[in-house]
N, C-alpha and C positions, 0 to 999 in steps of 0.2 A: 618220556625222556625230556631232559632239559635241553633248551635250544641256545646255541651260540652262533654268532656271526663273526667270522674272521675276515678282516679287510686288509688287503695289501694292494694299493694302487700306485705305489711309489718305487721302493727300492729292493727290499730284502726278500727276494723270491726263495732263497735257500732256507730262511726261517719258516716261511709259509709251508715249504715242502716238509720240513721237520714236523710241523704241527699236524699236517695231513697224515703223515705216516704213523705217528704215535697215537692219533685219535681215530684212525679209520676202523678199528675193531672195538671201540668203546661201547659198553652196554649202558652207560649212564647219560651220554651226551650225543646229541645230533648237531653236526656243524655244517653251516652253509658258508661257502667261501666266495668272497667278492673280490675279483682280481681285475686289474687293467689288462689290456691285451698284451702289453710287454711282459707282465708277470706271468700271465697264463701260458705264454709261449715257452717259459722256462720251467714249467711244472710238468712232472711226469704224469702219466695216466693215473687216475685216481677214482676210487669208488665214491668219493665225496661229491656233494652238490656244489658245482662251481658255476658262478654266474659272472658274466662280463660286466664291468662297471667302470665308472670314472667319477671325477669330482662333481660333475654336473647332475648325476643321477643317483648317487649312493644314498643320499638321505631319503629320497622317495622310495627306493628299494627296501630300505630298512623298515619303513612304515607299514609295508604290506604284511609282514609276519611279526609275531610277537616274540622277541628274543629275551632270554633271561640275562644275557651278557653279550656285549659287543667288545671284540678285541681288535684294536688297530695295530697292525704290525710295524708301521713306520709313520712318524709325523715329522717329516722334514720339508713338506710342501703342503699345499691346499689347506692352510691353517683356518681360513674362514669356513670351509666345509667341515673340518674336524671339530671346530668350536660348536657348530650347530649340532653335531652328533653328540658331543659331550653334554650339551644342555638338555637333550631330549631323551637320552638312553643311559642305562648303566654301562659305563664305558671304562675299559682298562686299556692302557697304552703301553706297548713294549718300548722301553727307553734304551737308546743306543749311546747317547751322549748326555750324561747327567748334568754337567755344567750348562749345557744349552737349555735345559728345562727351567733353569732359574735366571736366565739372562735378563737384564733390565732393558727397558725400551730404549734408553739412551745408548746403551752398548750395541743394541741391534742396529740403530741408525748409523753409528760410527762404523760398524762392521760391513754395512752395505757397500761402503766406498773403499774397502781395503782390498777386495779381490773379486773377480767374476762380476763386475759391476752391472753389466746389462742383465745377466740372469737374476741377480739379487734385486735389481729394480723391478723386474717382472714379478718376483715374489711379493714385493712391497705393494705394487699397484694392483695386481690382479688376483693374488692368492692370500692376501691378508697376513703378511709376514708379522706385523706387530700384534697379531692375536696369539702368536706362538706361546708366550708365557701363560696366557689365560687358558689355552687348550689343555696344557699339562695341569694347571691349577684346578680346572673344573672336572677333569677326569676323576672318577671315583677311586681308581687304583692305577698306580704306575708299576710296571713290571720290569725286572732285569733278568738276564739269562745266566748271570754269574753270581753264585751265592756270596762271593766276597763283596759285592756291591749292594747287597740287601740290607737296608737299615732305614729307620724312619718310615717315610712314605713308600719306599721302594721294596716291593715284594718279589721274592725269588720265584720264577716260573721254571720248574724242572722240565726240560724239553729234550735233552740229548741222551740217547741210549746207544749202546754199542751194537752195531749190526754184524760186524765180523772182526774177531780178534785173533785170527789164525796167523801163525808165523809165516813170513814170506818164503823162507827156505832159500834165499838168494845165496849164491856163491860170492857175488859182489856185495859189498856193504853199500846199501842204497840209503842215502840221507836226503830226505825231501824237505825243501823249504817252501811251504805252501803260502800262497797269497801273491797279490800284484807286486812286481819287482819295482818298488819305489822307495827311495831313501827316506821319504817322509814318515813312513810307518814302520819300517824295519831298517836295521843298521847294516845295509849291504856293504858299506865300505869296510867294516870290520870282517864281514864274511869273506870278501875278496882278499883282504890282507891275510887272513888265516889260511886260506887255500894256497896262496903263494908260499907262505911259510912251510906248510906241510909238503908241498911239492919240492921245495928245496931240501927239506929234511929227508925225503924219500930218495932224492938224487944222491944225497951224501951217505945213503945206506943206514939211516937212523933206525931206531927200534920201533918205529911206528908199525912195522910189520909188512908182510908181503901181500896181504889181502888187497884186492883191487877196490878202490873207493870211487863211488859215483855220487855227485851232487846233482839233484834235480831241482831247478828253480821252477816251481809249479805255479806259474802265474805269468801274465803277459808282461814282457820286458820291452821298454821303449826308451828313446832318448839316451841320456848319458849312461844310465844303468845298462841298457842293451849294448852300447858300444864297449863298456867296460867288461861285460861278460864275454863278448866276442873276442876282445883282445886277450883276456885271461885264458879263454879256451885254446887259442892258438899257441899260447906259451907253455901249456901243460903237456907233459909226457907220461907222468905216473898217475894222474888223477883224471877221471872222466867228468864231463859236464853235459847235462841236457838242459836246454832252455827253449822258450817259446816266444815268438814275436807277435803272435796273434792271440786273441782270447781263446781260452781252453774250454772245450765243451764239458758238460757235467759228466758225461760218460768217460772221457779221457781223464778228467780229474779223479774220478773214483778208481779208475784203473791204476793210475800212478800211486794213489794213496794206499791202495791195497798191497802194492808191491814194496812199499817203504819198510825199511827196518827200524827207522827212528825218524822223528820229525825234529827239525831244527827251526826254532822260532825266535829270531833275533829282534824281538819287539823293541821299538823305541820307547823310552819311558814316557815321553810327551808327544802328543800330536795336537791337531786342532780340528774343530768342526765349525764351520761358519765363522772362521777367525776367532773362535773361542777356545782357549786352551783346555785340553782333556788329557787325563793321565790314565794310561793303560793299567788295569788292575785296581784302580781306585774310582775313576769316574767313567770309564769306558771299558767294555769287554772286547777282547780280540776274538775274531772268528776261529783262530787257531786252537783255542780252548775247546770249542765244539768239535773241531776236526779231530783232535786227539781222542775224544770220547767216542765219536761216531765210528771212526775207523779202527779203534782199538790199538792206538799207537802211543807209546811213550814219547813225550815231547820235551825237548830241552829248551828252557826259557832263560832269559837273563836273571842273574841273582836278584836284581832289584824289582822283579815282577812279583807281586804279592798273590800267592795262591796256596790254599791248604789242600788242594787235590793231590792225591798220591801219584797220579799219572803225569803231573807237571813237575819236571826235574830241574832244579837250579843248575846252571851251567858251571862246570868245573874249569879250573885253569887249563887242565889237560883234557880239553873237550873231545879230541879225536879218540883218545882212549876211552872216554866216557861213552861215545857212540858205540864202540865195539862191545863194551860190557852190556849196554842196554839192548843190543841186538839179540843177545842170548838170555834176556830176562824173561821170567815166567809170570809176569803181572797178570792177575785174573780180572779182566774188565767186566766179565759177566757177573761177578759177585756183587758189584755195586751198581753197574750200569745196564743191567738186563732190562729188556723192554717192559716186562710185567711190573717190576718194582717202580721204574720211572713213571710208567703210566698211572699207577696207583697214587704216587705222590702228586702227579700233575692233576689228577681228578680231585684230589683232596683240596688243592689250592683253588681250582676252578669253583668248587662248591663254596669255598670261603668268599670268593669274589662276588658270588651271587647274593650273599647275605650282608655284606658290608656296605 
């Protein structure tokens, strides 16, 4: 069997979990996972070989076994360590922010002093921040998890499959908005404004209907957004709101996602990473795309979000009626996103990465 090492010592435990689940019954590949303690604590029990690691030991660990491919799940820290890996091994990196991969050294220096200065100075002095462009440059392959972003050097890595696409059977129309409740990445101001409008329409006896509507803000809310949600909740009589002020466990996240009738994903068109502008759907993928596929839920995205996926629905002007129609939709997720076919496509890509 061909051997792969998957490294995640930084951030994206959920992507590592997805890789574990789709590869655990592969007959072509054997995967060793190298996780920091923080990442390992977020991973469910697995049949895979999981080793504790960190930036000081990972290079030596990789030398012990002969791997056909090294996959690094995140390169947002430890740039000096990852540069050493890309120089020694056949390495592919999962890219989460495309513009960051091509940032110039001069822009990196400027951006150090724009925000989170102490943390960014630490990256500069101790973790080789200015090696960042070279890490991506020296990697044999760069991977993206959204097919829309695949072009040139960026190869699509199919990872998401549908685990459960059963209808929720709710009497209440449950609209889940997944993700941290922050105005920076999602347009919550517009969400709050729309909910107030629908509440007023219901009070006036409009034709929205008699069905009870519940909005679930499925992510930690804090600061200004938390205060706005609490104020909004107090003012509502016809619409229910569920929100969370603490980090949600993976089990709770999965429970609420399975109960959703439809996902509402009011993605901002622009965001930033390390003070570098990124555009959702063009240079950055939203995790909501993977959520829709994994949990078998149709997801309403802004009209300006670029996606050819049939399960991503552009938002209508009358979005509340759209939610009701989508609740009763019979979209077949298993036809395109069943585990067997996604795994076959993934293994095909992995074989290609070993020969390029």
